[in-house]
Every structure is written in C-alpha cells, then in structure tokens.
C-alpha positions in Angstrom: -4.0 -38.1 8.3 -3.4 -36.1 11.5 -0.5 -34.3 9.8 -2.8 -33.2 6.9 -5.3 -31.9 9.4 -2.6 -30.0 11.3 -1.3 -28.5 8.1 -4.8 -27.5 7.1 -5.4 -25.8 10.4 -2.1 -23.9 10.3 -2.8 -22.8 6.7 -6.3 -21.6 7.6 -4.7 -19.3 10.2 -1.6 -18.3 8.3 -3.2 -17.3 5.0 -5.6 -14.6 6.3 -2.7 -13.2 8.3 -0.5 -13.1 5.2 -3.3 -11.3 3.3 -3.6 -8.7 6.0 0.1 -8.1 5.9 0.1 -7.7 2.1 -2.9 -5.3 2.3 -1.1 -3.2 5.0 2.1 -3.0 2.9 0.1 -2.0 -0.3 -1.7 0.7 1.7 1.6 2.1 3.1 3.1 2.1 -0.4 0.0 3.9 -1.8 0.2 6.5 1.0 3.9 7.1 0.2 3.2 7.5 -3.5 0.5 10.0 -2.8 2.8 12.0 -0.4 5.4 12.2 -3.1 2.8 13.3 -5.6 1.5 16.0 -3.2 5.0 17.3 -2.5 5.6 17.5 -6.3 2.4 19.5 -6.7 3.3 21.8 -3.9 6.8 22.4 -5.3 5.3 23.2 -8.7 2.8 25.6 -7.0 5.6 27.4 -5.3 7.5 27.8 -8.5 4.6 28.6 -10.9 1.9 29.8 -8.5 -0.6 27.3 -10.1 -1.2 23.6 -9.5 -1.7 22.6 -13.1 0.6 23.0 -16.0 -0.1 24.8 -19.3 -2.8 23.3 -21.5 
C-alpha cells in the first residue's frame, strides 16, 4: 500500500511537469514554423514587391 501511495505522489508531480515540457516544445515548434513562413513571405516580397500572389 505504501508503494502505491509513493507512486501516486510521484505521478502527481511528474505529470504536470511533463505537460509543461510538451507545451514548451509545441510553442517553440510553432515559433519556428512562423519564422520560416515570415522569411518566405519576405523573400517573395523582395522578388515580386508584393506580399500576396496573383489572384
């Protein structure tokens, strides 16, 4: 019974920490994707002098 209680306590500490780590990774991944997209838009603007393509 003591072992179950110890595992429960460790899990209650570890799971929120794991969730925070996953959220930080996803945020960094999103920032990287947005930077790539912004660089692509800037490159297109330099070449075509507009941010949007033909419609």
